[in-house]
N, C-alpha and C positions, 0 to 999 in steps of 0.2 A: 504494500500500500504506500503510495507517495505521500509527501508531507501534507499537501492540500487535502487529500482524501482522509488522512488521519485526523487532521484538525476539524474537518467537516463532520466526521463521525462523532468526534468528541463533543462538538457543539450540539448535534442532534440528540445524543445521549443525555446531555444536560437538560435539554428542553423536554424530553420525555420524562426524565426523573422529576422535573419540576411540575409536571402535570399540565403543562400548557400545550403540549403536542400529543394528541391521542389517536386521531383518525389515521389508520395505516396508510391511506393515500397521501396525506400530507407528510407523514413521517418519511415515506419513500421519496417524496419531492424534495424535502430538505436534504436527504442523503444524496440525491443524485444531481441536483442543480448546483453548480459551482459558484458560490458567492463571489469569489475573488475575480472571476471573469468580468463581473460588473463593477469591480472596484480596482481598475488599473492604477488609479491615483485618487487620493482623498486627503483630507486635512484632519489633524488631531490637535487638540487644545493643549497648550503648555500651561504650567502653573501660573505664568504671568498673564494669561488670558489670550495671548496671541495664538494664531493657527499655523502649524508647521506641516509642510507637505510630506506625504508618504507615497512613494512610487513603488513600482514592482521591483526596483533595485534595492529598496530599503530592506535591511536584514529582518525586520519585524513585520514586513508587509503581510504575509500570510497569517501570522498569529493575530494581527490586528483585524484583518478581514474576517476571520472566523471567531472573533470575540463576540460575546452577546452584548453588542454595543452599537450605538449610532455611528455611522461613518459619514462625515460631512463632505459634500462634493462641490458645493458652491457657496459663495458669500455675497451678500448684497445684490442678488440677482445679476451678477456680473462675472463672466468667466475670466475676466482679466485678473481677478484676485488670485486665481491659481497660477497664472504665469508670473505674477509678482512674487508669490510665495516661492516658486522655483528659483527665481532670480535672487531674492534677498534672504531666503531661509525661513521667513515667517511674515504673516500679515495679520491685520485686525479686521473685524467685520462681523456681520450677523448672518448666521447660516440661513440659506434659502433653498437648498436642495440637499438630499442625503439618501443613504440607504438606511432604512429604519432598523431599530433594535430587533433582532430575530425573535425575541420573546413576544413583543407586541404584534409582529407579523403573524406568528403562529396563533396567538389568541384570536386575531381578527379573521384569519382564514378558517379556523375551526368554527367561529361564530357565524361565518357566512353560510355554512351548511349547504354548500353547492352540491348538486346532484348531477349525474351524467346527463348531458344535453342542455344544462343550464347555460344561458348566455350572460356573461359578466361584463359590466362596465367598471373599469378601474379609473378613478379620478386621482391623478398624480402619478405619472409614470416613474419619475425619479431616475434611478439607475437602470431600471428594467428588471431587477432581480425578482420583485414580487410578481410581475407579469409572467416571468419565466416559471415560477412555481405554479401559477394558475394554468399556464399552458401545459405543464407536465401532467397535471391531474385532469384537466377538462378538455385539452386539445386546443391548438392555437385558433381554430375556427370559431371557438366560443368566447374568445377574449378580445375585448376592445379596451385600449388604454389611451388616456388623453392627458396632455400636459401643456401648460400655457407657454413654456419656454422652448422655442424651436431648437436651440442648441442642446439643451438637456435631452429633448426627445430624439434628436439625431444620434447622440451618443448611446442612448438606451436602445434604439433600433439596431445599431451596429453590434452592440454587445449581445442582444437577443439573437441576432443572426449567427454570431460566432458560437453561441451555445445551442444552435439548431432550432430556434423558435422564431416564428413569423406571425405574431398576432397583428391585429389591426391597430396601428399606432397613429393617433390623430393629434395635430397641433391645434389647440384651441382653449377657450375658457371653460375650465371644468365645472364652473357654477352653472353653465348652460347645458351640461351633459353633452351627448352626441345623438341628436334626434335621428339621423339617418340609420343608425343601428338599432334603434328602439323597436319594440320594448325589450327591456333586460329583466332577467329573472333575479339577478343580484346586482346591486350597486355597492362598490367598495370604495370608500373615501380614505385614501392614504394621505390626505392632508386635512387639517381641522377646519370645520366650518362654524361660523357664529350662529347660523340658522340652517336648517335643512333646505337646500335650494328647491324652489318650486319645480324646476325642470326635472330634478331627480324624482319627485313625486309623479310627475306626468309620464316619465319614461320608464318607470318600473312597472312590470306586468302585475296584474291582480294576483295577490298572494305572494308577490316577490318580496325580497328582503333588502333593506339598506343597512349597512354596517359602516359606521364612521365614528370619528372623534369630534368633540365639541371644542371650539376655540374659546377657552375661558382661562384666564390667568389664574383664577381661583375656582376650584370646583369643576375642572375639566373632566372628561371621561368618555368612555365608549358607550355607544348606544346601538341597539339592534332592533330594527323597526320592521313591521310587516305593513305592506301598502295595499289598501283596498279603496276603490272609488276616490282616488286622489288624496286620500288621507293616510297618514302613517301613525301607527301606535306600537309601542314596545317598551323595552326596559333599558335602564342604565345597568351596564354589566358590572360585576363586582371588581373586575380588574381595572386598575387605573391605566389610562392611555393618553399620551401627549404627542401631538404631531405639529409640524410647522403649519401655519394657517394657509388656506387658500389665499392667493395674493390679494384678491378683491376683499378679503375679510380681515386684513391686517389692521391693527389699531394705529392708524397714521398719526394720530395726535399724541400717542403715549410717550415717546422719547422726550419731547419738549415738556410735557406735564410732569413727568417724573424728575427731570432735571430741575425744574422750578421748585419742586418739593424738597430738594436738598437744602435750600437756604431760605425758603419763604418764611415770612413772619407769621407765627401761628395766631389763630383766633383764640384757641384754648390750648393749655398745656397742663397735663395732669398725670397721675399714676394710673396704672391698670394692672389687674390680676390676670388678664388674658394674654397669653404669650403669642408672639408672632408665629412661632412654630405651629401652634394649635390651628391657626387660621390658614397658614400657607403650605404646610407640609402635606403632600398627598397621602402620606402614611398615617396622618392623624385622622381620627374618626370624624372630627368636626369639619374638616376642610371642604368637603363637598357641600355640606349644608351652608357653610359660610359663603360659598360662591352663589348660592341661591339668593341670599340676602344682599350681597354686595354687587351682584350683576356684573356689568361690563367694566370691571376695574383693570388697571394695569399695575404691574408689580416690579419692583427693583430692590436690590439689596445694598448693604454697606453705606448708610444704615437702611433698614427695611423701610420701603415707602410704598404706599398705595395711592393711586390717582384715578380720577374719573373724568370723562369728557366734559362733565358739567362744571369743572373747576374745583371740585372737592379733592382734598388730599390728606394723607396721614404720614407722619414720620415717627417711626417706632424706635425708641432708644432704650433698650433694657426694659425697665418697668415704667418708663415715661412715654407718653404719646403726645405729640404736637398735632393739631388739626387745623385745617383752614378750608375756606370755600363755603358754598351754600349748604352743604350737608356735613355733619360730623360722622365720617365713615366708621371710625372706631366705635362710636356709640351704636351704630347699626350692627357692627360685628358682635358687640357684647350682648345686645338684645337678642340677636340670633342665637348666640351661645346659650342664653337662658331658655329660649324656646326649644332648642335642640335637646337640652337636658330634660325639659318637661315632657317631651315627646318620646323619651326613652332612648335617646342617643342613636337615631337611625343612621345606618351606613348607606352608602351610595346605592347598593342593590335593592333598597326598599323603595326606590323611586321609579315611576313610569314616565314615559315621555310621549307626547302627542304632537304631531305636526299636521296642520291643515293649510289650505290656501289663505285662510284668514288669520291664523295665529298659531303659536307654538308654546307649549308649557310643560313643566314638570309637575308631577303629582305624587303625594306620599301615600303609600298603601294604607288602606283602612281609615283614611280621613278624607275630608272634603278640601284639604289644603292644596292649593296650586300656586305655582310661581311662573308667571309668563316670562318669556325671553324679552329682553329690552328691545 
């Protein structure tokens, strides 16, 4: 067994042992499809925050390619960052394309519950690795993959071809789906969305499934929805899932608002018993519920800051919170924490999700409580 095959087998064994990979079809796909073919070059983050290039000549290329980790392949929607990294040794920027963590890929493919003959629309081609897994199980004639970046798509198409797969690859806005290939039995969003796009509802066959992640800085997560009559209803999955957002769903206002919160003069400053970890750590039981109350906030660290497009902000410093703007966001978080405790500390998998052409909302099992998306 060569080095790549050995590392691939070890990765698959770990996914099976963790219980995220169960269906023999997907186990075989992960064992057979070579991830490194889709990652001839990628970026890894250094301790100082800069991104360092890893090429096929790097001594750790295969080990990193077969680690259960995200491999970033583009920064700031600009391929020139890669060339600059090769020339200078490192660059700074915000990731905008990647090969996702194999664990989350396995979870989503399992949740997709695709059957022989199902037609799948993948939104967010990325490196093409996930599309290759779909082709291995369902056949390339059943797979359509769309990406908004023509350069990213061209590289993915070439990698797919080198691995022996030729799905339908489309350059376009994933929010609009791909009507010429509709209806689809399954829609898989490998980029996060702030709302389930109406086109996805329209292009999913009756009884079909949508599996995607929600673009929420606090309380993000995976949802699995069944579509009927242009409406989708389903569950928030117990596993946490985070993806880069669909480009049209990015918080364009966030960077400036979070920067202002670094030095802004507070309206109030006081102590708090609610830790930043409880609100922001996906492993904390309260984090998902906090996101329901806080809505479309943006988050940054050092110090921890929350900001909202309405101008509200929080700066959390140990046991002290500074707040400003029209709403006291940390007061909102504390009130939500009291409500969460009174409701029996529900975890994310206690929540359903409904999307219709007129609105989308979460609902807590066994109650009349709902939380509309902003």
